C-alpha positions in Angstrom: 6.2 -1.4 17.8 6.3 -5.4 16.2 9.9 -6.8 16.1 11.8 -7.0 12.2 12.9 -10.2 12.2 16.4 -10.8 11.5 17.6 -10.7 7.9 19.1 -14.5 7.3 20.8 -15.1 3.8 23.6 -17.1 2.4 27.1 -15.1 2.6 30.1 -14.7 4.3 30.1 -15.4 8.2 29.8 -12.2 10.4 32.3 -11.2 13.1 32.2 -9.4 15.6 35.5 -8.3 15.1 38.1 -7.3 18.2 38.3 -4.6 20.2 37.3 -3.9 24.2 33.3 -3.0 22.7 31.6 -6.6 22.5 28.6 -7.0 20.3 25.0 -5.4 21.6 21.6 -6.9 20.7 19.6 -4.4 18.2 22.6 -3.0 16.1 24.5 -4.4 13.7 27.4 -7.1 14.0 30.5 -5.6 12.5 31.3 -7.1 9.4 33.7 -7.2 6.6 33.2 -4.4 4.3 30.6 -5.7 1.1 29.9 -9.0 2.8 26.1 -7.9 2.6 26.3 -7.1 -1.4 27.9 -10.0 -1.8 25.8 -12.1 0.2 22.7 -10.8 -1.6 24.4 -11.7 -5.0 25.5 -15.2 -4.0 21.2 -15.8 -3.9 21.2 -15.3 -7.5 22.8 -19.1 -7.2 19.9 -20.7 -5.5 17.0 -18.6 -7.4 18.5 -16.8 -10.6 17.0 -13.6 -11.8 15.9 -15.3 -14.8 13.4 -17.3 -12.9 11.6 -14.7 -11.9 10.3 -14.5 -15.9 7.6 -17.6 -15.2 4.1 -17.5 -14.0 2.2 -21.0 -13.6 -1.0 -20.9 -11.8 -0.4 -22.9 -8.4 -3.2 -26.1 -8.6 -6.0 -26.0 -6.8 -6.2 -22.2 -7.8 -9.7 -21.1 -7.3 -11.9 -19.3 -10.4 -11.7 -15.2 -9.9 -15.6 -15.2 -9.1 -15.1 -17.9 -6.3 -11.9 -16.1 -5.2 -14.3 -12.3 -4.9 -16.6 -14.1 -3.1 -14.2 -15.6 -0.3 -13.0 -12.4 -0.2 -16.5 -10.9 0.7 -16.5 -12.9 4.0 -16.9 -10.9 7.0 -17.7 -7.8 5.0 -21.0 -5.6 5.1 -23.5 -7.7 3.5 -25.2 -5.4 1.8 -21.9 -3.0 0.0 -20.7 -6.3 -1.6 -22.5 -5.5 -4.9 -20.4 -2.1 -4.9 -17.6 -3.6 -4.8 -18.1 -6.4 -7.4 -19.2 -3.1 -9.3 -15.8 -1.7 -8.6 -13.8 -5.2 -9.8 -15.6 -5.5 -13.0 -15.1 -2.4 -14.4 -11.8 -3.4 -16.1 -9.1 -5.5 -15.6 -7.0 -3.2 -14.1 -9.6 -2.9 -10.8 -9.9 -6.5 -10.7 -6.4 -6.7 -10.0 -6.7 -3.8 -7.4 -9.3 -6.1 -5.7 -7.9 -8.8 -5.8 -4.3 -9.0 -3.6 -5.0 -12.1 -1.6 -5.7 -14.0 -4.9 -2.2 -12.9 -6.5 -0.5 -13.9 -3.5 -1.8 -17.9 -4.0 -0.5 -17.2 -7.2 3.0 -15.8 -6.3 3.4 -18.4 -3.4 4.3 -21.1 -6.4 6.7 -18.8 -7.6 10.5 -18.0 -7.0 11.4 -16.0 -4.0 15.3 -15.2 -2.6 14.3 -15.5 1.1 14.8 -12.1 2.0 12.1 -10.6 3.5 10.7 -6.6 4.0 8.0 -5.0 5.3 6.0 -4.8 2.0 2.8 -3.4 1.2 0.8 -6.1 0.2 -0.9 -4.7 -2.6 1.5 -2.2 -4.0 -0.5 -1.7 -7.4 0.0 1.7 -9.2 -2.7 3.7 -7.9 -1.9 2.8 -4.3 0.8 5.7 -4.0 -0.3 9.2 -4.0 0.2 12.9 -3.0 -1.0 13.7 1.4 -0.1 16.2 3.4 2.9 16.5 6.0 3.1 18.2 9.8 3.4 21.3 8.2 1.3 20.7 5.3 3.8 20.3 2.7 2.8 17.5 0.2 4.9 14.2 -0.1 4.1 11.3 -2.5 4.8 7.7 -1.4 3.1 4.7 -1.1 -0.7 5.4 0.6 -2.0 2.1 1.5 -1.4 -0.8 3.6 -4.0 -2.8 4.6 -2.2 -6.2 3.4 0.8 -4.6 4.8 3.8 -7.8 6.4 7.0 -8.8 6.5 7.3 -10.8 3.2 8.7 -10.7 0.1 10.1 -8.1 -1.7 9.5 -9.6 -4.9 5.7 -9.3 -4.5 5.4 -6.0 -4.1 7.5 -5.2 -7.2 5.5 -8.3 -9.3 2.5 -6.8 -8.5 3.5 -3.4 -9.1 5.0 -4.5 -12.7 1.8 -5.9 -13.2 -0.4 -3.2 -12.2 1.5 -0.9 -14.8 0.4 -3.7 -17.9 -3.3 -3.6 -17.0 -3.1 0.1 -16.5 -1.3 0.8 -19.7 -4.2 -1.7 -21.5 -7.0 0.3 -19.6 -5.5 3.5 -20.8 -5.5 2.5 -24.6 -1.5 2.1 -24.9 0.2 -0.4 -27.2 1.7 -3.9 -26.0 5.2 -2.7 -26.2 4.5 0.6 -23.8 2.7 -1.5 -21.3 5.7 -3.9 -21.5 8.1 -1.2 -22.0 6.5 0.2 -18.3 6.7 -2.6 -16.0 10.3 -3.2 -17.5 11.0 1.1 -16.7 9.0 -0.2 -13.5 11.9 -2.9 -11.8 14.6 -1.0 -13.4 13.8 2.0 -11.6 13.4 -0.3 -8.5 16.9 -2.1 -9.3 18.6 1.1 -9.8 17.3 3.2 -6.5 18.5 0.1 -4.6 22.2 0.3 -5.8 21.7 4.1 -5.0 21.1 3.4 -1.5 23.4 0.6 -0.9 26.6 3.2 -1.7 25.2 5.9 0.7 25.7 5.9 4.6 22.6 4.6 6.3 21.6 7.9 7.8 21.5 9.4 4.6 20.1 6.4 2.6 17.0 6.1 4.9 16.1 9.6 4.2 17.2 9.6 0.7 15.5 10.9 -2.7 13.6 13.7 -1.8 10.2 14.1 -3.2 11.4 17.2 -5.4 13.9 14.9 -6.5 11.8 12.1 -8.0 11.9 13.3 -11.2 14.8 14.2 -12.3 15.9 10.9 -10.4 13.2 8.6 -11.7 13.2 10.9 -15.4 9.6 11.1 -15.4 9.5 14.5 -16.9 6.6 14.1 -19.3 4.5 13.5 -15.8 5.6 17.2 -14.6 1.8 18.7 -15.8 0.3 15.7 -14.7 1.8 15.7 -10.9 1.6 19.9 -10.7 -2.7 19.6 -11.5 -3.1 16.6 -9.0 -1.1 18.8 -7.1 -3.3 21.5 -6.8 -6.2 19.4 -6.6 -4.7 17.4 -3.6 -3.8 21.4 -1.6 -7.6 22.0 -1.9 -8.8 18.2 -0.6 -9.3 19.2 3.3 -11.2 18.2 6.1 -12.7 21.5 6.0 -13.8 21.2 2.6 -15.3 17.8 3.2 -17.6 18.9 6.0 -18.1 21.4 4.1 -20.3 19.7 1.8 -21.0 16.7 3.5 -22.5 18.1 6.9 -25.3 20.7 8.1 -25.9 22.9 11.3 -29.1 21.8 12.7 -31.7 23.5 14.6 -30.5 22.5 17.8 -27.1 24.5 16.3 -25.1 21.4 16.3 -23.1 20.1 13.0 -24.4 16.6 11.6 -23.6 14.4 8.6 -25.8 14.7 5.7 -27.2 10.9 3.9 -25.3 10.9 0.7 -26.3 7.1 0.1 -25.0 4.8 -0.7 -21.7 6.2 -0.1 -22.1 8.1 3.4 -25.0 7.5 5.7 -25.5 8.3 9.1 -25.5 5.9 11.9 -28.0 4.9 14.9 -26.8 7.1 18.4 -25.5 3.7 19.9 -23.2 2.9 16.6 -22.1 6.9 16.8 -21.3 6.3 20.8 -19.4 3.4 20.2 -16.9 5.1 17.7 -16.9 8.0 19.6 -15.9 6.2 22.8 -13.2 4.3 20.8 -11.4 7.3 20.0 -10.4 7.9 23.8 -8.5 4.3 23.7 -7.0 5.5 20.0 -5.5 8.4 22.0 -2.8 6.3 24.1 -1.8 4.8 20.6 -0.4 8.6 19.7 3.0 10.3 20.3 2.3 12.6 23.9 2.8 15.4 21.8 0.0 15.2 19.7 -2.4 14.7 22.5 -2.8 18.3 23.7 -3.6 19.2 19.7 -6.5 16.8 19.9 -8.1 18.2 23.5 -8.6 21.4 21.3 -11.4 19.4 19.5 -15.0 18.1 20.7 -16.6 15.3 18.8 -19.3 16.3 17.3 -21.1 13.4 14.7 -19.8 9.9 13.0 -21.3 8.7 9.7 -20.4 5.3 7.8 -18.8 6.0 4.6 -18.0 3.4 1.9 -13.9 3.1 1.1 -12.4 2.6 -2.1 -12.3 -0.9 -4.4 -10.1 -3.4 -2.5 -11.4 -1.7 1.0 -15.1 -2.0 0.0 -17.4 -3.8 2.6 -15.1 -2.9 5.2 -16.3 -0.9 8.5 -15.2 2.7 7.8 -16.5 5.8 9.9 -15.4 9.8 9.6 -16.0 11.3 12.7 -16.6 15.1 12.7 -14.6 17.1 15.4 -14.5 21.1 15.5 -12.3 23.1 17.2 -12.9 26.5 19.5 -13.7 28.7 16.1 -15.9 25.8 14.8 -13.2 24.9 12.2 -13.1 20.8 11.6 -10.9 18.0 11.4 -12.3 14.9 10.1 -11.5 11.2 10.8 -11.2 8.0 9.6 -11.6 5.1 11.3 -11.4 2.6 8.9 -11.6 -1.3 9.9 -8.4 -3.2 10.0 -8.7 -7.4 8.6 -5.9 -9.3 8.7 -3.6 -8.9 5.4 -5.0 -11.5 2.8 -1.2 -12.4 2.4 -0.6 -14.2 5.0 -2.0 -17.4 5.2 0.8 -18.0 1.9 3.9 -16.7 4.4 4.7 -19.7 6.6 5.2 -22.2 3.8 7.8 -19.7 1.9 9.9 -19.3 6.1 8.1 -15.9 6.5 6.5 -16.4 10.0 5.8 -14.2 12.9 4.2 -14.3 15.7 0.2 -13.8 15.9 -1.1 -9.9 15.5 -2.2 -8.5 18.8 -3.9 -6.0 17.2 -5.1 -5.7 13.3 -4.8 -1.9 13.6 -1.3 -1.5 14.8 0.0 -3.9 12.0 -1.1 -1.4 10.0 0.2 1.9 11.5 3.3 -0.3 12.3 3.7 -1.2 8.6 3.2 2.5 7.4 5.4 3.9 9.0 8.1 1.6 8.3 7.5 2.0 5.0 6.7 5.7 4.4 9.3 8.4 5.2 6.5 10.4 6.4 3.4 9.2 7.8 0.0 10.8 9.2 1.3 12.7 12.8 -2.7 11.2 13.9 -1.9 7.9 12.5 -3.1 4.9 15.4 -5.2 2.4 16.2 -8.2 1.5 18.0 -11.2 -0.7 19.1 -14.7 -0.6 17.9 -17.3 -3.2 19.2 -14.9 -6.0 19.3 -13.5 -5.2 15.8 -10.0 -3.6 15.4 -9.6 -0.4 13.6 -6.7 1.7 12.0 -7.4 5.9 12.6 -6.2 8.0 10.1 -6.9 11.7 9.5 -9.6 12.0 6.5 -8.7 14.0 3.3 -5.1 15.0 4.5 -4.5 16.8 1.4 -4.4 13.5 -0.5 -4.0 13.4 -4.3 -3.3 10.5 -6.5 -2.8 10.0 -10.3 -5.1 7.3 -12.0 -2.5 5.3 -14.0 -5.2 3.6 -16.0 -6.2 7.4 -17.5 -2.4 8.4 -18.2 -1.3 9.5 -22.1 0.8 6.1 -23.2 3.6 8.0 -22.9 3.5 8.3 -19.7 2.9 5.2 -18.3 6.5 4.1 -18.5 7.2 7.6 -16.2 5.0 6.9 -13.8 6.6 3.4 -13.5 10.2 4.4 -12.9 8.7 6.5 -10.1 6.7 4.4 -8.5 9.5 1.7 -8.6 12.0 4.1 -7.1 9.5 5.1 -4.3 9.0 1.3 -3.7 12.4 0.7 -3.5 13.1 3.5 -0.8 10.0 1.5 1.2 12.0 -1.6 1.2 15.5 -0.2 2.0 13.5 0.8 5.5 13.3 -2.7 6.7 15.4 -5.0 4.3 19.2 -4.4 3.7 19.4 -2.4 0.9 23.2 -3.6 0.4 21.5 -7.1 0.1 18.7 -6.6 -2.4 21.4 -4.4 -4.6 24.0 -6.9 -5.1 21.5 -9.6 -6.0 19.6 -7.3 -8.3 23.0 -6.5 -9.8 23.9 -4.2 -12.4 22.3 -5.3 -16.0 18.7 -5.4 -16.9 18.4 -9.5 -16.3 15.8 -8.8 -13.7 14.3 -6.0 -15.5 13.7 -8.7 -18.4 12.0 -11.3 -16.0 9.9 -9.8 -14.2 8.3 -7.4 -17.3 7.8 -10.8 -18.8 6.1 -12.3 -15.5 4.4 -8.7 -15.4 2.6 -9.6 -19.4 2.4 -13.1 -18.5 0.4 -12.3 -15.2 -2.3 -9.0 -16.9 -3.0 -11.9 -19.4 -4.2 -14.0 -16.5 -5.9 -11.0 -14.7 -7.4 -10.0 -18.0 -9.2 -13.7 -18.1 -10.0 -13.3 -14.2 -12.0 -9.8 -15.2 -13.6 -11.9 -17.8 -15.0 -14.5 -15.8 -16.1 -11.9 -13.6 -18.0 -9.8 -16.0 -19.7 -13.0 -17.2 -20.6 -14.2 -13.7 -22.3 -11.0 -12.8 -24.2 -10.9 -16.4 -25.1 -14.6 -16.0 -26.4 -13.4 -12.3 -24.3 -15.6 -10.5 -23.1 -12.1 -8.5 -24.4 -9.6 -7.4 -22.8 -6.0 -9.2 -23.7 -2.9 -8.6 -21.9 -0.4 -11.3 -20.8 3.2 -10.8 -21.1 3.3 -7.1 
């Protein structure tokens, strides 16, 4: 695992205290009770919470179309029009595909200097349901392509902004959209305060999924969550394989083309992907190996992935056990985080990544309470990839399709989940001390979210205009 940098914040001096036990590396130094919370509170002097309300695009900001073109570099060229078409669908979709552009914009804003393992792309559609090792459904962040150690504020501002844009797309009025952003930040702040009060072990596993609705007062979401859960239970490898494969005359089951989303690959490419699963096994815990040893690799296909990831190389691998029951793995290219260029200037530096797939997996495991037991990484033809189960009872709420009265409920739920995720790598006492008891931070970040949503709408309009003029190609409806 990559080492998490030590937190450095202003506050009372730490002391190892007396006694015969010396300080031990890897464990916390003995501290005066309340010092971490006081350290967080003292950060308000340097970065007032009200300062987070401001947004001004940094000098030299690329226009939206150029930003999209630059972010397409290194992707599969023929898939770029699909990515552009998805981003052009509406302003919320544009935000989903522009994590790098928002990081550029946030780099000129205030940060406390307190770091956490952040998602890097914590918009409202990147939370969802998935199955644990025993088939039970859990809900959490579920996309970590951009994960890095960075400013916790960036995740929270991106989430709040996404709720404003999703609400607007859903037809909610402006007061409702702002209230959703306000409630998102408020839920984050209150959850962090709750975690700060708990014993460390209790805080690590706090807020079980079955308590989320009551903890966040999200009862209007109950019906939607039940429907999504029911659909997720049927979203399995077996169901995908039944729809996407067929048995050949030789009796071997293979994928069937479903262009442009799913296509078969040549023998050499398929062999390279299959061979990469050998090194992948070395990244797993040893107790997983007997399970995978009961499966044989049968076929490989290329499959287009979601809005922000369109154009990255991604494969699905069909494995069958002795009964012919399928397990499908996804082997997805891991590109450097789009946030990385903007972090050193803010004091967030780290050693160069040895493997981008390893970065994604390590970040995911740091942020989630429960992770895919088959999560690992590998290299295919010189490129880094992450490996995970495909269709592992996954389900998601489309925030842009929620009823207006549900938007703030969803914001509170995702805000609480984000706080839980950040508290795994940042001291919740420090963040709780900074966030405070009142709604000053909530108001400031809600104001930012509305302003940045306006900026995203303007960027989306520029992209749509460029598509119409022929400046950039787009393929809609894919």
